[in-house]
KEFIFI-282105 format. One record per residue: residue in three letters; x, y, z of N, C-alpha, C in turn. Coordinates in steps of 0.001 Angstrom, whole numbers, padded with zeros to 6 digits, always signed. Example, Ala and Ser with C-alpha at 12.3 -4.5 7.8 and 13.67 -1.06 7.14 Angstrom:
ALA+013190-005690+007800+012300-004500+007800+013200-003300+007800 SER+012850-002250+007080+013670-001060+007140+012900+000030+007870 
end
This chain:
MET-029773+039198+063306-029613+038491+062045-028712+037281+062251 SER-029147+036124+061761-028325+034936+061821-027268+035016+060739 ASN-026060+034666+061077-024968+034783+060112-024223+033472+059992 PRO-024421+032708+058879-023743+031432+058711-022254+031578+058498 LEU-021766+032812+058277-020340+033037+058054-019511+032585+059256 SER-020137+032607+060446-019398+032295+061668-019062+030814+061790 THR-019800+029925+061107-019555+028489+061244-018910+027877+060018 LEU-019010+028498+058874-018433+027922+057670-016930+027689+057765 PRO-016120+028618+058342-014681+028353+058432-014350+027058+059159 LYS-015159+026646+060129-014904+025393+060833-015036+024218+059878 GLN-015989+024271+058965-016137+023213+057981-014945+023187+057032 VAL-014426+024363+056690-013234+024444+055849-012050+023796+056562 GLN-011887+024118+057854-010777+023562+058620-010861+022036+058695 LEU-012055+021506+058868-012216+020058+058949-011871+019387+057623 ALA-012343+019969+056511-012021+019403+055201-010526+019453+054932 LEU-009902+020574+055303-008457+020703+055120-007699+019678+055967 GLY-008098+019561+057237-007407+018644+058139-007469+017207+057658 LEU-008667+016759+057265-008816+015382+056809-008089+015163+055486 GLY-008103+016176+054625-007402+016066+053349-005898+015936+053534 LEU-005339+016750+054424-003893+016712+054661-003476+015391+055311 LEU-004267+014886+056247-003964+013592+056861-003997+012467+055828 THR-004948+012544+054916-005071+011505+053893-003894+011542+052926 ILE-003523+012739+052475-002413+012872+051538-001101+012417+052172 ALA-000937+012730+053460+000291+012348+054165+000327+010861+054517 GLY-000764+010158+054305-000818+008739+054612-000941+008443+056092 LEU-001377+009415+056868-001476+009260+058320-002895+008993+058801 VAL-003860+009075+057914-005258+008977+058331-005571+007572+058828 GLN-006341+007506+059913-006814+006252+060476-008326+006342+060645 LEU-008948+005200+060916-010407+005166+060999-010927+006084+062093 TRP-010218+006131+063236-010710+006974+064322-010652+008451+063942 HIS-009732+008821+063038-009706+010195+062527-011013+010515+061795 VAL-011458+009569+060968-012693+009780+060202-013879+009941+061148 TYR-013937+009094+062182-015017+009221+063168-014978+010587+063849 LEU-013786+011011+064224-013639+012284+064928-014053+013450+064037 PHE-013587+013450+062791-013934+014538+061885-015434+014529+061570 ALA-016017+013351+061459-017462+013271+061213-018236+013839+062396 PHE-017777+013539+063626-018420+014076+064821-018315+015600+064868 LEU-017124+016123+064597-016925+017570+064632-017730+018268+063539 LEU-017820+017632+062365-018631+018210+061297-020094+018255+061693 GLY-020541+017203+062392-021919+017205+062877-022162+018329+063878 CYS-021187+018583+064746-021311+019679+065713-021390+021026+065005 ALA-020531+021221+063992-020564+022471+063236-021882+022637+062497 THR-022382+021537+061945-023641+021588+061209-024802+021925+062126 ALA-024726+021478+063390-025795+021763+064347-025977+023265+064552 PHE-024881+024036+064436-024977+025495+064538-025243+026122+063167 ASP-024632+025548+062148-024690+026149+060822-026059+026009+060168 ALA-026660+024813+060266-027903+024558+059542-029050+025473+059974 PRO-029345+025622+061291-030418+026561+061662-030121+027995+061231 ALA-028836+028400+061310-028481+029764+060901-028742+029973+059418 ARG-028374+028984+058602-028592+029120+057157-030070+029170+056830 GLN-030864+028342+057507-032291+028305+057209-032983+029617+057578 THR-032669+030148+058757-033310+031397+059163-032753+032591+058397 PHE-031532+032474+057906-030913+033563+057144-031615+033789+055810 VAL-032307+032762+055311-033019+032892+054039-034057+034001+054104 SER-034781+034103+055219-035809+035139+055338-035198+036532+055403 ASP-033968+036638+055898-033276+037924+055886-032869+038330+054482 LEU-032654+037357+053626-032234+037643+052257-033394+038063+051364 VAL-034553+037392+051500-035617+037592+050516-036885+038212+051085 GLY-037090+038164+052377-038329+038679+052939-039412+037623+052975 GLU-040482+037914+053695-041551+036945+053908-042270+036569+052620 ALA-042471+037514+051706-043266+037266+050507-042650+036198+049615 ASP-041334+036160+049557-040651+035223+048662-040004+034066+049412 LEU-040309+033915+050689-039613+032919+051493-039885+031503+051013 SER-041140+031181+050732-041472+029829+050311-040732+029449+049041 ASN-040722+030366+048066-040032+030087+046808-038525+029978+047013 ALA-037976+030824+047899-036535+030802+048147-036106+029486+048783 VAL-036895+028983+049735-036580+027703+050364-036620+026578+049339 ALA-037631+026607+048459-037752+025569+047444-036600+025617+046452 LEU-036208+026815+046027-035091+026943+045091-033778+026527+045741 ASN-033630+026828+047032-032444+026376+047751-032382+024852+047771 SER-033532+024211+047945-033583+022753+047919-033277+022222+046530 THR-033705+022949+045504-033419+022526+044133-031917+022500+043879 SER-031219+023554+044281-029770+023606+044076-029071+022513+044880 PHE-029570+022249+046085-028974+021212+046919-029109+019845+046259 ASN-030298+019544+045744-030511+018228+045148-029854+018110+043776 ALA-029703+019227+043078-028929+019193+041836-027480+018830+042136 ALA-026960+019365+043249-025600+019017+043659-025505+017542+044023 ARG-026562+016996+044618-026580+015568+044940-026517+014708+043684 MET-027076+015208+042583-027035+014461+041334-025654+014524+040703 ILE-025067+015727+040678-023815+015947+039960-022606+015613+040826 GLY-022682+015953+042125-021535+015823+043017-020916+014434+043102 PRO-021721+013374+043364-021115+012041+043470-020378+011607+042210 ALA-020939+011939+041052-020271+011558+039801-018939+012291+039654 VAL-018935+013603+039958-017704+014384+039862-016684+013892+040885 ALA-017149+013637+042117-016245+013167+043168-015638+011814+042811 GLY-016460+010926+042266-015948+009617+041876-014867+009723+040813 THR-015086+010610+039848-014082+010808+038797-012791+011379+039374 LEU-012925+012352+040285-011739+012972+040880-010978+011994+041770 ILE-011692+011183+042530-011022+010199+043388-010206+009223+042547 ALA-010791+008813+041421-010074+007879+040555-008842+008507+039924 SER-008876+009830+039700-007776+010482+038990-006724+011091+039918 VAL-007147+011695+041056-006185+012386+041917-006129+011834+043335 GLY-007095+011017+043729-007073+010436+045062-008000+011134+046039 SER-008366+010442+047115-009345+010956+048083-008851+012199+048804 GLY-007551+012206+049161-007016+013349+049905-007176+014652+049159 TRP-006839+014651+047877-006957+015870+047089-008414+016279+046909 VAL-009326+015315+046897-010753+015659+046794-011216+016393+048046 PHE-010715+015981+049224-011036+016713+050451-010521+018155+050372 LEU-009318+018331+049832-008758+019682+049705-009555+020517+048702 ILE-009977+019888+047617-010822+020598+046646-012131+021019+047292 ASN-012686+020135+048141-013903+020472+048868-013682+021691+049751 ALA-012546+021733+050448-012240+022886+051299-012105+024147+050465 ALA-011446+024050+049306-011268+025222+048443-012598+025731+047900 SER-013559+024827+047727-014854+025247+047172-015597+026210+048091 PHE-015246+026202+049390-015897+027125+050311-015489+028573+050051 ALA-014422+028773+049289-014001+030145+048977-015108+030894+048252 ALA-015796+030218+047344-016888+030860+046608-018029+031233+047545 VAL-018322+030353+048501-019398+030629+049462-019034+031818+050336 LEU-017815+031818+050850-017370+032909+051714-017322+034233+050957 ALA-016893+034190+049692-016854+035407+048887-018265+035941+048655 SER-019211+035048+048400-020600+035478+048185-021167+036140+049429 LEU-020906+035544+050592-021382+036142+051830-020721+037489+052082 GLY-019442+037600+051739-018735+038860+051931-019234+039972+051030 LEU-019833+039611+049884-020331+040606+048935-021781+040993+049182 LEU-022401+040431+050224-023792+040784+050511-023915+042272+050831 ARG-024963+042885+050300-025249+044290+050605-026110+044322+051873 ILE-025445+044581+052988-026089+044465+054300-027308+045382+054411 GLY-027226+046559+053797-028324+047506+053909-029600+047062+053235 GLU-029522+046080+052341-030707+045617+051628-031309+044362+052245 LEU-030731+043878+053340-031277+042699+053988-032590+043019+054698 HIS-033436+042031+054816-034724+042171+055503-034529+041734+056952 LEU-033994+042623+057760-033611+042269+059115-034822+042149+060022 LYS-034727+041226+060968-035786+041000+061949-035239+041305+063337 ASP-036157+041394+064285-035739+041596+065667-034987+040360+066165 LYS-033869+040605+066831-033092+039497+067371-033774+038921+068604 ALA-033647+037618+068748-034166+036974+069955-033262+037297+071139 ARG-033871+037534+072291-033087+037808+073483-032459+036520+074007 ARG-031176+036587+074316-030471+035422+074833-030648+035342+076342 THR-031244+034263+076796-031438+034028+078222-031028+032591+078538 LYS-030935+032281+079821-030537+030939+080224-031557+029899+079807 GLY-032823+030279+079738-033867+029316+079389-034322+029411+077950 SER-033449+029847+077051-033853+030048+075654-034312+028747+075008 LEU-033563+027656+075233-033917+026388+074622-035244+025882+075163 VAL-035420+025987+076473-036684+025559+077077-037828+026417+076561 GLU-037569+027702+076384-038590+028602+075847-038992+028187+074440 GLY-038020+027722+073657-038329+027244+072311-039238+026030+072343 PHE-038952+025070+073229-039806+023886+073352-041197+024271+073850 ALA-041261+025225+074786-042556+025667+075297-043377+026327+074194 TYR-042702+027092+073342-043390+027743+072226-043973+026696+071281 VAL-043189+025677+070965-043666+024613+070075-044816+023853+070725 TRP-044693+023582+072037-045730+022820+072722-047066+023565+072741 GLY-047003+024871+072721-048225+025666+072713-048821+025876+071336 ARG-048184+025336+070313-048661+025464+068939-049028+024086+068393 PRO-050329+023735+068353-050725+022410+067848-050255+022149+066420 ASP-050207+023193+065592-049761+022987+064221-048291+022591+064165 LEU-047455+023252+064978-046035+022918+064988-045803+021526+065568 LYS-046566+021168+066589-046423+019824+067152-046761+018763+066114 ALA-047830+018976+065357-048203+018010+064323-047141+017923+063235 ILE-046619+019079+062817-045604+019095+061766-044337+018381+062222 LEU-043875+018663+063438-042633+018076+063925-042776+016577+064180 PHE-043939+016142+064649-044144+014713+064850-044195+013984+063510 MET-044859+014613+062527-044879+014067+061175-043463+013944+060626 LEU-042668+014990+060833-041303+014996+060337-040451+013955+061062 PHE-040724+013735+062341-039990+012702+063085-040232+011319+062486 LEU-041480+011004+062182-041796+009701+061605-041114+009508+060254 ILE-041229+010514+059387-040650+010399+058051-039126+010427+058114 GLY-038567+011344+058928-037119+011470+059002-036449+010259+059634 THR-037101+009658+060630-036494+008537+061337-036590+007238+060554 PHE-037745+006975+059964-037961+005673+059332-038075+005725+057812 GLY-038151+006926+057236-038376+006994+055796-037258+007588+054980 LEU-036348+008330+055603-035309+009021+054837-033975+008280+054830 ASN-033984+006991+055151-032765+006191+055096-032590+005600+053693 PHE-032527+006483+052712-032499+006041+051321-031290+005175+050971 PRO-030086+005473+051489-028959+004582+051148-029208+003128+051526 ILE-029874+002897+052677-030167+001520+053091-031191+000894+052165 PHE-032269+001619+051899-033322+001076+051038-032788+000739+049649 ILE-032074+001698+049055-031628+001518+047674-030531+000468+047583 SER-029578+000501+048503-028459-000452+048420-028917-001886+048654 THR-029775-002105+049633-030218-003476+049903-031084-004024+048772 MET-031946-003186+048215-032752-003640+047070-031862-003885+045858 SER-030922-002993+045635-030049-003102+044472-029208-004378+044521 VAL-028601-004650+045679-027667-005773+045794-028400-007089+046054 SER-029284-007101+047051-029881-008360+047495-031021-008840+046608 VAL-031816-007908+046075-032997-008293+045311-032700-008338+043815 PHE-032063-007284+043285-031841-007205+041841-030423-007606+041433 HIS-029572-007907+042421-028203-008383+042168-027449-007447+041220 ALA-027570-006161+041487-026925-005143+040654-025606-004724+041295 GLY-024770-004031+040500-023476-003581+040966-023475-002128+041377 ALA-022263-001573+041547-022111-000202+042022-022674+000812+041032 SER-022469+000579+039736-022959+001536+038738-024478+001586+038724 GLU-025119+000411+038885-026586+000385+038921-027119+001059+040184 TYR-026380+000876+041279-026758+001566+042517-026677+003086+042327 GLY-025613+003553+041692-025465+004981+041436-026578+005518+040561 LEU-026994+004723+039582-028085+005155+038702-029387+005297+039478 LEU-029650+004373+040393-030858+004476+041217-030818+005717+042098 THR-029654+006018+042662-029513+007208+043500-029762+008473+042686 SER-029227+008528+041469-029445+009688+040607-030905+009793+040191 THR-031547+008644+040000-032968+008649+039642-033808+009274+040751 MET-033508+008900+041983-034235+009507+043104-033948+010996+043196 ALA-032707+011387+042938-032359+012804+042984-033122+013591+041928 ILE-033359+012976+040769-034171+013635+039732-035566+013908+040271 GLY-036138+012928+040952-037448+013132+041560-037417+014221+042618 SER-036322+014295+043377-036199+015321+044408-036144+016713+043800 VAL-035389+016852+042712-035310+018149+042039-036675+018545+041488 ALA-037371+017585+040895-038710+017871+040371-039649+018300+041492 GLY-039564+017625+042646-040400+017999+043778-040086+019390+044283 ALA-038799+019748+044310-038413+021082+044768-038921+022156+043804 LEU-038849+021894+042517-039337+022868+041539-040855+023025+041636 LEU-041554+021932+041870-043005+022025+042052-043335+022823+043309 ALA-042554+022615+044371-042778+023363+045609-042516+024850+045397 ALA-041553+025182+044534-041219+026584+044280-042357+027310+043577 ARG-043209+026577+042892-044322+027203+042171-045449+027635+043107 ARG-045500+027028+044298-046590+027359+045211-046335+028712+045864 GLU-047378+029523+045906-047237+030844+046511-046992+030744+048003 ARG-047659+029790+048651-047505+029610+050102-047808+028151+050443 PRO-046974+027507+051234-047244+026109+051603-048450+026009+052525 ARG-049133+024880+052457-050301+024644+053300-050208+023269+053931 MET-050930+023093+055028-050934+021813+055714-051467+020708+054820 VAL-052403+021042+053938-052948+020021+053057-051885+019510+052092 SER-050887+020342+051785-049773+019886+050948-048938+018847+051693 LEU-048768+019055+053007-048055+018064+053816-048833+016755+053889 LEU-050154+016860+054003-050993+015667+054038-050838+014870+052744 ALA-050935+015562+051622-050810+014886+050333-049404+014320+050144 GLY-048396+015111+050506-047018+014655+050349-046720+013423+051182 ALA-047175+013416+052443-046930+012264+053313-047659+011026+052808 ALA-048890+011209+052330-049657+010068+051811-048990+009471+050573 VAL-048530+010340+049667-047853+009856+048458-046509+009223+048825 PHE-045833+009789+049817-044560+009239+050284-044742+007796+050752 GLY-045729+007569+051607-045990+006215+052083-046430+005282+050979 SER-047276+005776+050078-047741+004958+048960-046595+004619+048014 GLY-045680+005581+047825-044529+005336+046970-043643+004229+047516 PHE-043451+004197+048828-042671+003128+049436-043371+001778+049273 ALA-044690+001772+049458-045426+000519+049282-045309+000030+047844 LEU-045391+000963+046905-045254+000613+045493-043854+000072+045197 ALA-042825+000736+045746-041450+000296+045521-041218-001109+046070 ALA-041840-001415+047207-041662-002742+047809-042226-003853+046930 LEU-043175-003514+046072-043826-004521+045228-043247-004612+043823 MET-042303-003718+043480-041781-003684+042119-041008-004962+041787 PRO-041324-005585+040639-040714-006890+040316-039332-006812+039688 ASN-038936-005643+039156-037626-005576+038509-036946-004234+038779 TYR-035704-004168+038369-034836-003017+038644-035404-001730+038077 TRP-035869-001744+036833-036292-000514+036161-037577+000044+036746 LEU-038527-000830+037066-039762-000353+037692-039492+000165+039104 PHE-038550-000456+039785-038155+000047+041107-037578+001452+040983 GLY-036750+001680+039948-036195+003016+039718-037275+004054+039478 LEU-038318+003689+038726-039414+004624+038483-040152+004950+039777 SER-040305+003968+040647-040994+004230+041918-040179+005175+042799 LEU-038839+005157+042639-038003+006062+043421-038254+007523+043040 ILE-038647+007772+041795-038973+009142+041382-040167+009641+042178 VAL-041172+008783+042336-042354+009154+043130-041952+009471+044565 ILE-041091+008625+045134-040637+008850+046508-039845+010152+046598 GLY-038976+010408+045606-038171+011633+045613-039020+012884+045547 VAL-040035+012884+044675-040923+014048+044552-041663+014290+045858 SER-042232+013240+046433-043017+013400+047659-042138+013772+048846 ALA-040940+013178+048928-040038+013514+050033-039651+014979+049986 GLN-039365+015481+048796-038989+016887+048674-040176+017797+048948 THR-041369+017373+048547-042576+018151+048841-042768+018295+050345 VAL-042585+017192+051071-042766+017215+052527-041704+018081+053197 THR-040438+017837+052883-039370+018552+053576-039366+020041+053237 THR-039527+020375+051961-039527+021782+051562-040735+022523+052127 SER-041901+021911+052020-043117+022552+052537-043047+022701+054050 THR-042450+021716+054730-042329+021789+056180-041457+022965+056600 ILE-040284+023086+055981-039376+024179+056337-040018+025525+056039 SER-040659+025652+054884-041302+026915+054518-042434+027255+055470 LEU-043285+026262+055757-044447+026506+056604-044037+026881+058016 VAL-043033+026194+058553-042571+026494+059906-041986+027903+059974 GLN-041175+028264+058988-040577+029596+059005-041623+030691+058851 LEU-042598+030476+057982-043612+031506+057741-044579+031654+058908 SER-044794+030585+059658-045791+030634+060732-045190+030883+062108 THR-043872+031018+062170-043204+031217+063452-042808+032676+063623 GLU-042956+033178+064829-042543+034550+065110-041052+034711+064839 PRO-040658+035819+064211-039242+036003+063867-038295+035806+065046 ALA-038676+036256+066234-037798+036140+067395-037609+034689+067836 MET-038567+033819+067482-038490+032416+067880-038051+031523+066738 ARG-037849+032070+065558-037624+031255+064361-036349+030411+064479 GLY-035282+030996+064964-034034+030251+065067-034155+029058+065993 ARG-034825+029234+067140-034962+028143+068101-035837+027029+067532 VAL-036936+027418+066883-037825+026411+066310-037132+025658+065177 MET-036387+026371+064346-035671+025713+063263-034588+024786+063811 ALA-033973+025159+064933-032980+024281+065547-033630+022976+066001 ILE-034833+023074+066579-035561+021874+066994-035938+021039+065783 LEU-036424+021703+064738-036818+020996+063513-035633+020243+062904 LEU-034500+020908+062792-033335+020279+062179-032747+019196+063083 ALA-032874+019353+064414-032427+018299+065320-033248+017033+065106 ILE-034551+017207+064886-035417+016058+064617-035069+015443+063270 THR-034866+016292+062263-034584+015797+060921-033243+015078+060853 LEU-032187+015737+061368-030844+015174+061275-030588+014100+062328 GLY-031249+014229+063475-031011+013264+064548-031870+012023+064456 GLY-033017+012129+063800-033900+010970+063701-033378+009900+062762 THR-032762+010312+061658-032293+009343+060660-031276+008365+061228 PRO-030251+008822+061992-029328+007837+062588-029997+006889+063579 ILE-031087+007339+064216-031808+006459+065135-032548+005381+064358 GLY-033169+005782+063258-033949+004825+062477-033118+003907+061623 ALA-031896+004325+061260-031069+003523+060359-030809+002108+060882 PRO-030389+001923+062146-030177+000548+062627-031453-000281+062629 ILE-032592+000378+062907-033867-000352+062927-034224-000821+061525 VAL-034140+000103+060563-034454-000247+059180-033470-001289+058655 GLY-032182-001127+058997-031180-002096+058566-031430-003480+059143 ARG-031852-003529+060410-032141-004828+061046-033325-005505+060369 VAL-034344-004725+060021-035495-005289+059317-035074-005837+057967 ALA-034255-005072+057236-033781-005523+055925-032947-006792+056052 ASP-032139-006892+057102-031273-008052+057289-032060-009283+057726 SER-033082-009073+058566-033824-010203+059137-034968-010672+058252 PHE-035659-009730+057625-036863-010084+056880-036755-009803+055375 GLY-035747-009015+054974-035584-008711+053559-035793-007239+053264 PRO-035183-006751+052177-035279-005330+051822-036701-004850+051559 ARG-037539-005719+051040-038913-005285+050738-039676-004960+052016 TRP-039408-005706+053084-040045-005404+054360-039507-004109+054953 ALA-038233-003814+054690-037680-002533+055146-038393-001374+054454 LEU-038680-001543+053162-039469-000520+052463-040865-000392+053077 GLY-041385-001501+053597-042676-001446+054274-042636-000552+055501 VAL-041493-000523+056189-041335+000386+057330-041462+001833+056873 GLY-040813+002158+055735-040941+003505+055183-042369+003836+054802 ALA-043089+002832+054266-044493+003049+053893-045337+003357+055123 LEU-045131+002600+056200-045882+002850+057427-045554+004225+058006 ALA-044283+004645+057893-043891+005960+058401-044614+007068+057639 GLY-044651+006964+056306-045331+007986+055508-046825+008030+055773 LEU-047453+006872+055822-048898+006840+056056-049223+007266+057486 GLY-048356+006909+058447-048553+007374+059818-048442+008881+059915 ALA-047488+009459+059181-047338+010915+059166-048573+011573+058564 ALA-049139+010955+057527-050357+011498+056924-051514+011484+057917 VAL-051578+010441+058732-052629+010356+059749-052456+011465+060786 VAL-051224+011762+061171-050958+012828+062143-051456+014163+061618 VAL-051130+014488+060355-051564+015761+059769-053075+015780+059596 ALA-053659+014664+059151-055110+014595+058957-055837+014805+060287 ARG-055323+014209+061360-055948+014382+062676-055923+015851+063088 TYR-054806+016527+062850-054731+017953+063183-055755+018751+062376 LEU-055840+018479+061078-056758+019235+060220-058213+018975+060588 VAL-058539+017754+060968-059911+017449+061376-060248+018154+062680 ARG-059302+018146+063618-059578+018701+064946-059599+020223+064957 TYR-058687+020847+064252-058545+022303+064357-059072+023064+063138 HIS-059260+022375+062012-059776+023046+060813-061022+022371+060259 HIS-061550+021400+061017-062808+020732+060651-062760+020178+059230 MET-061654+019539+058892-061528+018963+057559-062503+017809+057394 ARG-063092+017729+056214-063985+016627+055884-063955+016393+054377 LEU-064344+015202+054003-064393+014840+052590-065828+014906+052108 LEU-066018+015553+050976-067327+015628+050345-067253+015020+048957 VAL-068261+014219+048634-068343+013610+047306-069525+014238+046577 ASN-069234+014861+045441-070261+015550+044670-070057+015246+043191 ALA-071027+014586+042598-070978+014246+041174-069713+013454+040835 GLY-069374+012540+041705-068214+011694+041460-066880+012338+041775 ARG-066869+013561+042251-065634+014264+042586-065473+014325+044108 VAL-064276+014047+044574-063973+014081+046001-063323+015421+046321 ARG-063906+016111+047294-063370+017415+047682-062969+017392+049150 ILE-061858+018038+049434-061426+018248+050816-061860+019647+051226 VAL-062707+019718+052235-063288+020987+052661-062878+021258+054100 MET-062504+022521+054371-062108+022907+055721-062683+024256+056073 ASP-062907+024448+057355-063408+025712+057896-064670+026147+057178 ALA-064696+027373+056649-065911+027947+056075-066134+027433+054659 ASP-066266+026078+054542-066541+025448+053257-065540+025865+052190 ALA-064303+026137+052587-063282+026504+051617-062712+025236+050990 VAL-062884+025090+049704-062379+023923+049012-060888+024130+048782 LEU-060091+023226+049365-058656+023362+049259-058062+022464+048192 GLU-058692+021361+047936-058119+020438+046972-059209+019510+046470 HIS-059095+019089+045242-060062+018132+044730-059358+017131+043827 ALA-059993+016023+043617-059416+014980+042762-060500+014424+041850 
end
């Protein structure tokens, strides 16, 4: 059983350390870099453990819904958290906000401590060997579906999930808006993300065709946002991007967990999260350079190409391994796969 309890205290220590340095007036920029690096290291262990721990809590039947609901709570926090943090920083200062953040982990640790271990849905533990990481890559390489999903996620995560760059450059350079307008755009996208997570929670089981649709809408949403003539229409397009982004990420995590052998789940999730978390910092300088050299609208075009490219990757997999084809009957377009099973229509 994966246990996130082992890594959470490190995050508490980091929040406490940075908070105390800030309050004492000793904090320097290199401290922030160091704490950010250490937090990233802790997250590298914590995130895969938390993701695989979900299946131990709810079992396979409810896993898809549990992942989606977990994403809903996360994105709700993204909506409420910045506003609360901004108010607290203005009233008590940044140092005390770091300490409050550290104290908030008490609720998480208490919840984990109150878990009824006997009711968990335990799986067989993976055997620890020297070649465990290589074995994980070999497992993924032997699964065409996982390769398609991870490559799709690489494209979207690297070039499409740099939302702070997209929103800030459009807000400041194109619409000449201030900090409050930027915050409103961020909250607008978060609303779309929450809506996407709730829609994902309604699905009994994620399917590859959901990833295809999500990636296509994601790319189209970016193209639409790049063409928006004013601030308010741009904000509406961000809702579309938020819904599709959450559909892709939530469905990807659910599908990978449900289709992976329990003994390999932790390793595969570690690879998935490495691609998700590691791709964005790689793409950020590229997207930023495009925005600086050619304009924010062209940077959004990069996100559009990433989404549409990801859709092509999934479509190629479905055509090759599930014989996907489009049928037009009485003006209706149907996506048909395998034994003439109609999966979606428009």
